C-alpha positions in Angstrom: 6.9 10.4 -20.9 9.9 10.1 -18.7 7.8 10.0 -15.6 5.5 7.3 -16.9 8.3 5.2 -18.2 10.0 5.5 -14.8 6.8 4.6 -13.0 6.3 1.5 -15.2 9.8 0.3 -14.6 9.5 0.8 -10.8 6.1 -1.0 -10.8 7.5 -3.8 -12.9 10.6 -4.4 -10.7 8.6 -4.1 -7.6 6.0 -6.6 -8.7 8.7 -8.9 -9.9 11.1 -8.8 -7.0 8.9 -7.9 -4.1 5.9 -10.0 -4.9 6.6 -12.7 -7.5 10.1 -13.7 -6.3 9.3 -13.3 -2.6 5.9 -15.0 -2.4 5.3 -17.0 -5.5 8.6 -18.4 -6.9 11.7 -17.8 -4.8 14.0 -19.7 -7.2 12.9 -17.8 -10.3 15.5 -17.6 -13.0 16.5 -14.3 -14.7 14.5 -15.3 -17.8 11.4 -15.9 -15.7 11.7 -12.6 -13.9 12.1 -10.7 -17.1 8.9 -12.4 -18.4 7.0 -11.5 -15.2 8.4 -8.0 -15.5 7.1 -7.6 -19.0 3.7 -9.0 -18.1 3.6 -6.6 -15.2 4.3 -3.6 -17.5 1.5 -4.7 -19.8 -1.0 -5.1 -17.0 -0.2 -1.8 -15.4 -0.3 -0.1 -18.8 -3.8 -1.6 -19.4 -5.0 -0.3 -16.0 -3.6 3.1 -16.8 -5.4 3.1 -20.2 -8.6 2.1 -18.5 -8.4 5.0 -16.1 -7.5 7.4 -18.9 -10.7 6.6 -20.7 -12.8 8.1 -17.9 -13.5 11.6 -19.2 -14.5 12.8 -15.7 -11.1 12.0 -14.2 -8.1 14.3 -14.2 -4.5 13.6 -13.7 -4.7 15.6 -10.4 -7.5 13.4 -9.2 -5.7 10.2 -10.2 -2.5 11.3 -8.5 -4.5 12.4 -5.4 -6.2 9.0 -5.2 -2.9 7.2 -5.6 -1.2 9.2 -2.8 -4.3 8.5 -0.6 -3.9 4.8 -1.3 -0.2 4.8 -0.6 -0.5 7.0 2.5 -3.4 5.0 4.0 -1.8 1.6 3.3 1.8 2.3 4.2 1.8 5.4 6.5 0.6 3.7 9.7 2.7 0.6 9.0 5.9 2.7 8.8 5.0 4.8 11.8 4.0 1.7 13.8 7.1 -0.3 12.9 9.3 2.6 14.0 7.7 3.5 17.2 5.8 0.5 18.5 7.8 -2.7 19.1 4.6 -4.8 19.6 3.6 -4.4 16.0 3.6 -7.8 14.1 4.0 -8.8 10.5 0.4 -10.0 10.3 -0.8 -6.7 11.7 1.2 -4.8 9.1 -0.2 -6.9 6.3 -3.8 -6.6 7.6 -3.3 -2.8 8.0 -2.0 -2.4 4.4 -4.9 -4.3 3.0 -7.4 -2.4 5.1 -6.0 1.0 4.3 -5.9 0.4 0.6 -9.3 -1.2 0.5 -10.8 1.7 2.5 -9.5 4.3 0.1 -10.8 2.3 -2.9 -14.2 1.9 -1.4 -14.3 5.6 -0.3 -13.6 6.6 -3.9 -15.7 4.2 -5.8 -18.7 3.3 -3.6 -21.9 5.1 -4.8 -22.7 6.6 -1.4 -23.5 10.3 -1.1 -23.9 12.6 1.9 -26.1 15.6 1.1 -25.7 14.8 -2.6 -21.9 14.8 -2.4 -19.6 11.8 -2.9 -17.7 10.6 0.1 -14.4 11.9 -1.5 -16.0 15.4 -1.7 -16.9 15.3 2.0 -13.5 14.0 3.3 -10.2 13.1 1.6 -10.0 9.3 1.4 -6.6 9.1 3.2 -8.2 10.1 6.5 -10.6 7.1 7.0 -8.0 4.8 5.4 -5.3 6.0 7.7 -7.5 5.7 10.8 -8.8 2.2 9.9 -5.3 0.9 9.0 -4.0 2.2 12.3 -6.9 0.5 14.2 -6.4 -2.8 12.4 -2.6 -2.8 13.1 -3.3 -2.2 16.8 -6.0 -4.8 17.1 -4.2 -7.5 15.2 -1.0 -6.8 17.1 -2.7 -7.1 20.4 -4.5 -10.3 19.3 -1.2 -12.0 18.1 1.7 -10.5 20.2 5.2 -10.2 18.9 7.1 -13.2 20.1 10.4 -12.9 18.1 12.9 -11.8 20.7 15.4 -10.8 18.0 13.0 -8.2 16.6 12.1 -6.9 20.1 15.8 -6.6 21.0 16.6 -4.9 17.7 13.8 -2.4 18.3 15.1 -1.7 21.8 18.6 -1.2 20.4 17.4 1.2 17.7 15.5 3.3 20.4 18.5 3.6 22.6 20.7 4.8 19.7 18.1 7.5 18.7 17.2 8.9 22.1 
């Protein structure tokens, strides 16, 4: 119970601060943020209940799927932002969407290979990580990083850690 309550709180605060306040309503009052947080908890809880009703799914499978989604969506973005100064904001966003979508499709599409689901053949983080990395590279090349402050900060960081 403590784990689920912690996860609900983290999800609520993340959706409220990182999504709602950043992208939708930057001047949101505390009262509005609390309401959005409560709605977020309800929505996440409903999704969790939906997944819990699947008798074929196990906690291990759900956790494995979640880690695959996080790893495929954020792994290449973190690595790219640390080691490649040409990575752009748009590339990071496109990569996250691609990685997460790939994992979801890999898990839920009804394709089989020799009678086995795609997830049984290969862990979904692998194609998600690869496609996310490719999209980051392609989008970054197509729309180069032009912010000199970001480039300078990246160069400074590299000199301090070499």
